[in-house]
N, C-alpha and C positions, 0 to 999 in steps of 0.2 A: 504494500500500500504506500503510495506517495502522498505528498502534502495535499494535492488537489483532491485526491480520493478521500483523505481524512476530512477535509472541509465538506465534501459532498455528504459523507456519512454523518458528520456532526449536524449539518443542516437538516437532513431528513429525520434524524432521531430526536432533535430538540425543537423542531418547528421553526427554527430561525431561517432567515434568508441566507443564501450562499455568501453574500457580502458580509452579513453580520457574523456568520459562522467563521469566515475567514479572519475577521477581526479578532474573534475570540481565540482561535488557534494561534494567530500571530502574537497576541498579547500573552498567552500562556508560555509560548516558546521564549519570548523576550524576558518574562518574569523569571523563568528557570535560568536563563543565561545570566541575567543580572545577579541573581543570588549566588551562582557559582563563581562569577568574577569577584564578588565581594568575599568569597571564602566560606559562604554558608552552604548548608545542605538543604535539599528540598525533599520532603517525605510526603508521598501520596499513599495513605493507608489502603491496603488491598492491591495496590499496583506496584509500588517500589519506591526507591529513593535514589536521588542524584546527589553526588558529592564530588569533591575535588581530591584526586590522588596526586602524590608527588613521586617523582623519580629522582634518585640521587645521581650526582655526576659520577661518571665512571670512565675507565680507560678501556679503549677498544683497539682493534688492529685493522689497518688498511689491508684488505684481502689481496690486493695486487702487489704491494711492496713489502708487507709485513711490518711496516713502521707503526709504532704506537701513536694513537691519537686520543685526545681528550674529548669525551662526549658530554655535553652540558646536561645538567639535570633539567627538570621542567615539571609543569603541572599538566594534568589531563583530566577530562571529565570521566566519571565512573558512574555506572548504573547498577543497582542491585535489585533484582526482582523481589517483590513481596510475596507472601504466602498465597494470597488470593490469585495472583497471576500464575504462580507456579502450579497451584492446584488446577487452574483452568487449562493449563497446557498438558498436564499429565495428572488426571484425577487419581486420588489415592485408591489403592486396590480395596475392594469390598472385603470385609472380614467374613470368614466362612461361618456358616450357621453351625451351632453346636449339634453334634450327633446324639440322638436320643438312645439311651441304653435299651436293649431288647427286653421285652416283658419276660417274667420268670416262666410262665406256662409255655410260651412259644420257644424259649431257649431250651427247655427240656425236650420238646418235640424234635427240634433240629438236632440235638445231641444224640437222640435215640434213633434217628433215621439213618439207615445204612447208606454209605456213599457209593455212587455208581462207579463201576470199574472203568478205568481209562482204556480207550481203544489202543491196541498196539500200534507203534509207529511203523511205517513202511520202510523197507530197506532202501538205501540210496541207490539211484540208477548207476549202472556201470558207465564209465567214461569211454567215449569213442576215441580211437587213435587215428 
């Protein structure tokens, strides 16, 4: 889904015009961007949270020459999905129903009933040469 499809879906689900829905989506993106630039995090319960991660400066190697180079540290946006979003993507497995214990009378009948003899297995076919 791209931004215009998100605007279309927002407009159809909220009853807003596409122009108004576009303004809402743009305002939301700008608000998240501003919060991250200020070093704050944005938490949307049931959806996830946006925050700023930091990379430390490190020493790397130029693959062509093998010379050491300094790689500057920096900040990057990070998103962590919330429980509601995770559950929507892969719902938890249903818990199996408990198995009821057999009744005493039927258990006695099954124990007393003789077991049927197993049919003998057929001999394997001879291999052709």
